[in-house]
Backbone as XML, in Angstrom:
<?xml version="1.0"?>
<chain id="A" units="angstrom">
  <residue number="1" name="UNK">
    <atom name="N" x="-8.179" y="1.153" z="13.623"/>
    <atom name="CA" x="-8.294" y="2.411" z="12.930"/>
    <atom name="C" x="-8.008" y="2.166" z="11.441"/>
  </residue>
  <residue number="2" name="UNK">
    <atom name="N" x="-9.008" y="2.361" z="10.607"/>
    <atom name="CA" x="-8.874" y="2.149" z="9.171"/>
    <atom name="C" x="-8.756" y="3.482" z="8.448"/>
  </residue>
  <residue number="3" name="UNK">
    <atom name="N" x="-7.939" y="3.496" z="7.417"/>
    <atom name="CA" x="-7.712" y="4.699" z="6.611"/>
    <atom name="C" x="-7.726" y="4.302" z="5.137"/>
  </residue>
  <residue number="4" name="UNK">
    <atom name="N" x="-8.359" y="5.111" z="4.326"/>
    <atom name="CA" x="-8.397" y="4.883" z="2.888"/>
    <atom name="C" x="-7.292" y="5.699" z="2.229"/>
  </residue>
  <residue number="5" name="UNK">
    <atom name="N" x="-6.582" y="5.075" z="1.265"/>
    <atom name="CA" x="-5.483" y="5.768" z="0.588"/>
    <atom name="C" x="-5.479" y="5.415" z="-0.892"/>
  </residue>
  <residue number="6" name="UNK">
    <atom name="N" x="-5.452" y="6.436" z="-1.737"/>
    <atom name="CA" x="-5.305" y="6.224" z="-3.174"/>
    <atom name="C" x="-3.818" y="6.115" z="-3.507"/>
  </residue>
  <residue number="7" name="UNK">
    <atom name="N" x="-3.495" y="5.246" z="-4.468"/>
    <atom name="CA" x="-2.111" y="5.091" z="-4.908"/>
    <atom name="C" x="-2.117" y="4.664" z="-6.367"/>
  </residue>
  <residue number="8" name="UNK">
    <atom name="N" x="-0.964" y="4.743" z="-7.008"/>
    <atom name="CA" x="-0.811" y="4.284" z="-8.387"/>
    <atom name="C" x="-0.045" y="2.978" z="-8.383"/>
  </residue>
  <residue number="9" name="UNK">
    <atom name="N" x="-0.542" y="2.012" z="-9.136"/>
    <atom name="CA" x="0.146" y="0.738" z="-9.252"/>
    <atom name="C" x="1.524" y="0.984" z="-9.877"/>
  </residue>
  <residue number="10" name="UNK">
    <atom name="N" x="2.597" y="0.452" z="-9.260"/>
    <atom name="CA" x="3.932" y="0.667" z="-9.815"/>
    <atom name="C" x="4.192" y="-0.103" z="-11.109"/>
  </residue>
  <residue number="11" name="UNK">
    <atom name="N" x="3.280" y="-0.972" z="-11.510"/>
    <atom name="CA" x="3.419" y="-1.729" z="-12.757"/>
    <atom name="C" x="2.604" y="-1.096" z="-13.886"/>
  </residue>
  <residue number="12" name="UNK">
    <atom name="N" x="1.289" y="-0.986" z="-13.683"/>
    <atom name="CA" x="0.422" y="-0.528" z="-14.776"/>
    <atom name="C" x="0.065" y="0.953" z="-14.686"/>
  </residue>
  <residue number="13" name="UNK">
    <atom name="N" x="0.343" y="1.597" z="-13.550"/>
    <atom name="CA" x="0.096" y="3.024" z="-13.397"/>
    <atom name="C" x="-1.345" y="3.398" z="-13.104"/>
  </residue>
  <residue number="14" name="UNK">
    <atom name="N" x="-2.233" y="2.421" z="-13.000"/>
    <atom name="CA" x="-3.641" y="2.709" z="-12.711"/>
    <atom name="C" x="-3.816" y="3.174" z="-11.273"/>
  </residue>
  <residue number="15" name="UNK">
    <atom name="N" x="-4.758" y="4.089" z="-11.078"/>
    <atom name="CA" x="-5.095" y="4.541" z="-9.735"/>
    <atom name="C" x="-5.955" y="3.502" z="-9.037"/>
  </residue>
  <residue number="16" name="UNK">
    <atom name="N" x="-5.584" y="3.162" z="-7.810"/>
    <atom name="CA" x="-6.274" y="2.145" z="-7.034"/>
    <atom name="C" x="-6.432" y="2.676" z="-5.611"/>
  </residue>
  <residue number="17" name="UNK">
    <atom name="N" x="-7.410" y="2.176" z="-4.887"/>
    <atom name="CA" x="-7.620" y="2.584" z="-3.502"/>
    <atom name="C" x="-7.321" y="1.423" z="-2.572"/>
  </residue>
  <residue number="18" name="UNK">
    <atom name="N" x="-6.596" y="1.700" z="-1.492"/>
    <atom name="CA" x="-6.275" y="0.683" z="-0.489"/>
    <atom name="C" x="-6.940" y="1.076" z="0.823"/>
  </residue>
  <residue number="19" name="UNK">
    <atom name="N" x="-7.382" y="0.078" z="1.565"/>
    <atom name="CA" x="-7.905" y="0.285" z="2.903"/>
    <atom name="C" x="-6.833" y="-0.203" z="3.878"/>
  </residue>
  <residue number="20" name="UNK">
    <atom name="N" x="-6.290" y="0.705" z="4.668"/>
    <atom name="CA" x="-5.152" y="0.419" z="5.535"/>
    <atom name="C" x="-5.603" y="0.304" z="6.987"/>
  </residue>
  <residue number="21" name="UNK">
    <atom name="N" x="-5.089" y="-0.700" z="7.691"/>
    <atom name="CA" x="-5.340" y="-0.872" z="9.113"/>
    <atom name="C" x="-4.137" y="-0.317" z="9.870"/>
  </residue>
  <residue number="22" name="UNK">
    <atom name="N" x="-4.278" y="0.905" z="10.384"/>
    <atom name="CA" x="-3.165" y="1.576" z="11.052"/>
    <atom name="C" x="-2.936" y="1.063" z="12.469"/>
  </residue>
  <residue number="23" name="UNK">
    <atom name="N" x="-3.871" y="0.291" z="13.009"/>
    <atom name="CA" x="-3.752" y="-0.184" z="14.394"/>
    <atom name="C" x="-2.657" y="-1.235" z="14.548"/>
  </residue>
  <residue number="24" name="UNK">
    <atom name="N" x="-2.189" y="-1.817" z="13.445"/>
    <atom name="CA" x="-1.156" y="-2.851" z="13.510"/>
    <atom name="C" x="0.261" y="-2.314" z="13.545"/>
  </residue>
  <residue number="25" name="UNK">
    <atom name="N" x="0.438" y="-1.002" z="13.524"/>
    <atom name="CA" x="1.787" y="-0.421" z="13.523"/>
    <atom name="C" x="2.443" y="-0.566" z="12.163"/>
  </residue>
  <residue number="26" name="UNK">
    <atom name="N" x="3.771" y="-0.510" z="12.140"/>
    <atom name="CA" x="4.521" y="-0.634" z="10.889"/>
    <atom name="C" x="4.259" y="-2.000" z="10.272"/>
  </residue>
  <residue number="27" name="UNK">
    <atom name="N" x="4.035" y="-2.012" z="8.958"/>
    <atom name="CA" x="3.725" y="-3.252" z="8.256"/>
    <atom name="C" x="4.375" y="-3.254" z="6.881"/>
  </residue>
  <residue number="28" name="UNK">
    <atom name="N" x="4.722" y="-4.432" z="6.416"/>
    <atom name="CA" x="5.200" y="-4.625" z="5.048"/>
    <atom name="C" x="4.535" y="-5.903" z="4.554"/>
  </residue>
  <residue number="29" name="UNK">
    <atom name="N" x="3.743" y="-5.788" z="3.492"/>
    <atom name="CA" x="3.000" y="-6.931" z="2.985"/>
    <atom name="C" x="2.800" y="-6.791" z="1.485"/>
  </residue>
  <residue number="30" name="UNK">
    <atom name="N" x="2.350" y="-7.870" z="0.854"/>
    <atom name="CA" x="2.153" y="-7.902" z="-0.595"/>
    <atom name="C" x="0.682" y="-8.134" z="-0.899"/>
  </residue>
  <residue number="31" name="UNK">
    <atom name="N" x="0.143" y="-7.341" z="-1.824"/>
    <atom name="CA" x="-1.209" y="-7.526" z="-2.364"/>
    <atom name="C" x="-1.125" y="-7.404" z="-3.877"/>
  </residue>
  <residue number="32" name="UNK">
    <atom name="N" x="-1.943" y="-8.155" z="-4.570"/>
    <atom name="CA" x="-1.995" y="-8.064" z="-6.032"/>
    <atom name="C" x="-2.795" y="-6.845" z="-6.460"/>
  </residue>
  <residue number="33" name="UNK">
    <atom name="N" x="-2.357" y="-6.190" z="-7.521"/>
    <atom name="CA" x="-3.088" y="-5.064" z="-8.109"/>
    <atom name="C" x="-4.438" y="-5.576" z="-8.605"/>
  </residue>
  <residue number="34" name="UNK">
    <atom name="N" x="-5.495" y="-4.851" z="-8.309"/>
    <atom name="CA" x="-6.828" y="-5.269" z="-8.743"/>
    <atom name="C" x="-7.041" y="-5.067" z="-10.240"/>
  </residue>
  <residue number="35" name="UNK">
    <atom name="N" x="-6.120" y="-4.360" z="-10.906"/>
    <atom name="CA" x="-6.237" y="-4.116" z="-12.344"/>
    <atom name="C" x="-5.366" y="-5.091" z="-13.141"/>
  </residue>
  <residue number="36" name="UNK">
    <atom name="N" x="-4.063" y="-5.139" z="-12.839"/>
    <atom name="CA" x="-3.150" y="-5.963" z="-13.643"/>
    <atom name="C" x="-2.717" y="-7.259" z="-12.939"/>
  </residue>
  <residue number="37" name="UNK">
    <atom name="N" x="-3.112" y="-7.434" z="-11.678"/>
    <atom name="CA" x="-2.851" y="-8.658" z="-10.900"/>
    <atom name="C" x="-1.372" y="-8.894" z="-10.578"/>
  </residue>
  <residue number="38" name="UNK">
    <atom name="N" x="-0.515" y="-7.900" z="-10.727"/>
    <atom name="CA" x="0.902" y="-8.047" z="-10.365"/>
    <atom name="C" x="1.072" y="-7.790" z="-8.874"/>
  </residue>
  <residue number="39" name="UNK">
    <atom name="N" x="2.088" y="-8.390" z="-8.231"/>
    <atom name="CA" x="2.265" y="-8.241" z="-6.784"/>
    <atom name="C" x="2.889" y="-6.892" z="-6.395"/>
  </residue>
  <residue number="40" name="UNK">
    <atom name="N" x="2.200" y="-6.162" z="-5.538"/>
    <atom name="CA" x="2.655" y="-4.858" z="-5.072"/>
    <atom name="C" x="3.081" y="-4.994" z="-3.613"/>
  </residue>
  <residue number="41" name="UNK">
    <atom name="N" x="4.253" y="-4.464" z="-3.285"/>
    <atom name="CA" x="4.731" y="-4.445" z="-1.907"/>
    <atom name="C" x="4.237" y="-3.146" z="-1.258"/>
  </residue>
  <residue number="42" name="UNK">
    <atom name="N" x="3.485" y="-3.286" z="-0.181"/>
    <atom name="CA" x="3.017" y="-2.149" z="0.600"/>
    <atom name="C" x="3.941" y="-1.998" z="1.804"/>
  </residue>
  <residue number="43" name="UNK">
    <atom name="N" x="4.525" y="-0.821" z="1.961"/>
    <atom name="CA" x="5.394" y="-0.525" z="3.094"/>
    <atom name="C" x="4.725" y="0.601" z="3.877"/>
  </residue>
  <residue number="44" name="UNK">
    <atom name="N" x="4.068" y="0.247" z="4.980"/>
    <atom name="CA" x="3.305" y="1.200" z="5.785"/>
    <atom name="C" x="4.089" y="1.522" z="7.045"/>
  </residue>
  <residue number="45" name="UNK">
    <atom name="N" x="4.357" y="2.788" z="7.241"/>
    <atom name="CA" x="5.072" y="3.268" z="8.439"/>
    <atom name="C" x="4.124" y="4.153" z="9.242"/>
  </residue>
  <residue number="46" name="UNK">
    <atom name="N" x="3.992" y="3.854" z="10.522"/>
    <atom name="CA" x="3.118" y="4.638" z="11.390"/>
    <atom name="C" x="3.935" y="5.260" z="12.507"/>
  </residue>
  <residue number="47" name="UNK">
    <atom name="N" x="3.545" y="6.463" z="12.892"/>
    <atom name="CA" x="4.206" y="7.166" z="13.979"/>
    <atom name="C" x="3.145" y="8.022" z="14.676"/>
  </residue>
  <residue number="48" name="UNK">
    <atom name="N" x="2.490" y="7.447" z="15.664"/>
    <atom name="CA" x="1.412" y="8.176" z="16.338"/>
    <atom name="C" x="0.251" y="8.390" z="15.382"/>
  </residue>
  <residue number="49" name="UNK">
    <atom name="N" x="-0.097" y="9.646" z="15.156"/>
    <atom name="CA" x="-1.199" y="9.972" z="14.242"/>
    <atom name="C" x="-0.724" y="10.149" z="12.804"/>
  </residue>
  <residue number="50" name="UNK">
    <atom name="N" x="0.582" y="10.211" z="12.582"/>
    <atom name="CA" x="1.139" y="10.353" z="11.235"/>
    <atom name="C" x="1.453" y="8.974" z="10.673"/>
  </residue>
  <residue number="51" name="UNK">
    <atom name="N" x="1.315" y="8.842" z="9.363"/>
    <atom name="CA" x="1.636" y="7.574" z="8.709"/>
    <atom name="C" x="2.039" y="7.853" z="7.279"/>
  </residue>
  <residue number="52" name="UNK">
    <atom name="N" x="2.745" y="6.896" z="6.679"/>
    <atom name="CA" x="3.209" y="7.014" z="5.299"/>
    <atom name="C" x="3.107" y="5.653" z="4.628"/>
  </residue>
  <residue number="53" name="UNK">
    <atom name="N" x="2.608" y="5.645" z="3.413"/>
    <atom name="CA" x="2.507" y="4.420" z="2.626"/>
    <atom name="C" x="3.376" y="4.546" z="1.384"/>
  </residue>
  <residue number="54" name="UNK">
    <atom name="N" x="4.250" y="3.575" z="1.176"/>
    <atom name="CA" x="5.027" y="3.469" z="-0.065"/>
    <atom name="C" x="4.596" y="2.186" z="-0.759"/>
  </residue>
  <residue number="55" name="UNK">
    <atom name="N" x="4.378" y="2.259" z="-2.060"/>
    <atom name="CA" x="4.051" y="1.072" z="-2.854"/>
    <atom name="C" x="5.179" y="0.832" z="-3.833"/>
  </residue>
  <residue number="56" name="UNK">
    <atom name="N" x="5.647" y="-0.415" z="-3.864"/>
    <atom name="CA" x="6.828" y="-0.744" z="-4.645"/>
    <atom name="C" x="6.579" y="-1.981" z="-5.508"/>
  </residue>
  <residue number="57" name="UNK">
    <atom name="N" x="7.359" y="-2.092" z="-6.567"/>
    <atom name="CA" x="7.369" y="-3.327" z="-7.346"/>
    <atom name="C" x="8.035" y="-4.396" z="-6.500"/>
  </residue>
  <residue number="58" name="UNK">
    <atom name="N" x="7.728" y="-5.642" z="-6.752"/>
    <atom name="CA" x="8.291" y="-6.739" z="-5.977"/>
    <atom name="C" x="9.817" y="-6.815" z="-6.137"/>
  </residue>
  <residue number="59" name="UNK">
    <atom name="N" x="10.340" y="-6.366" z="-7.297"/>
    <atom name="CA" x="11.773" y="-6.457" z="-7.547"/>
    <atom name="C" x="12.555" y="-5.215" z="-7.111"/>
  </residue>
  <residue number="60" name="UNK">
    <atom name="N" x="11.926" y="-4.290" z="-6.394"/>
    <atom name="CA" x="12.611" y="-3.080" z="-5.904"/>
    <atom name="C" x="13.159" y="-3.311" z="-4.516"/>
  </residue>
</chain>
């Protein structure tokens, strides 16, 4: 199950879109910002049909 989510890069503030795979359950992973190339920590929490995405700086 894939879901599209817009978010703001915690470094440069640019709006970016992420494609999330909700079938994997709770996940925490790092992807580089497509604008400024800094590492963003994605913290995805799933609970049935509800889910929440937090994006953080690597040093948070």
